[in-house]
C-alpha positions, 0 to 999 in steps of 0.5 A: 881093244880090237874090233873083232876078237878071233880069226878063222883058220883051216882046221889043219892050219889050226892044228899046226899053229896051236897043237893037238886037241886035249879034250873037246865038247860038241854042241849043235850049231843051232844051239850056239847060234841061239846063244849068240842071240842072247849076247850083243858083243862077245861069247866066252867059253871055258872047259873045266873037268870036261864040262863046258860053260859059256858066258855072254857080255859082262860074264852073263851065264848062258850055258848050261842054264842056271849055272853060277860062274866063279869070278876068278874063272878065266874064259876065252872070249870071241866076238859074237860076229866071228862065231856067227861067221864061223858057223856060216863058213863051216856049214856043219851041223855041230860045233866042237869046242876044243881045249888045246894046251894054251887055248880054246878053239872052235871048229865047225866043218873044216874051219877053226876059230882061234886068236881069242882074247881072255876074260878078264880083262875083256869081259864086256 
């Protein structure tokens, strides 16, 4: 298992490599930082029917509060540290969680995080 899951690209490079954005959900950068504080290694994202859900280590539900995660649902996994790095380098007040054809990417300012893993198998 790699030490760091995810790679930061310029937004234009991500669009070229991973295709156009099909749908997206926006959250405040401070909210994502707060969620990162509730997990130690990984943060996982899924967009289903336009609704965002976020998990921490071992598929612990983080967002929205009180939701139940379906065991069969697949999430994209990023290392907590690379998400924090994206927020620091992007310097924007909001983060956009983007559903593309085969991936979920995160954009903050002119920086986009991609190359996530999948849960399962990396969940924890």
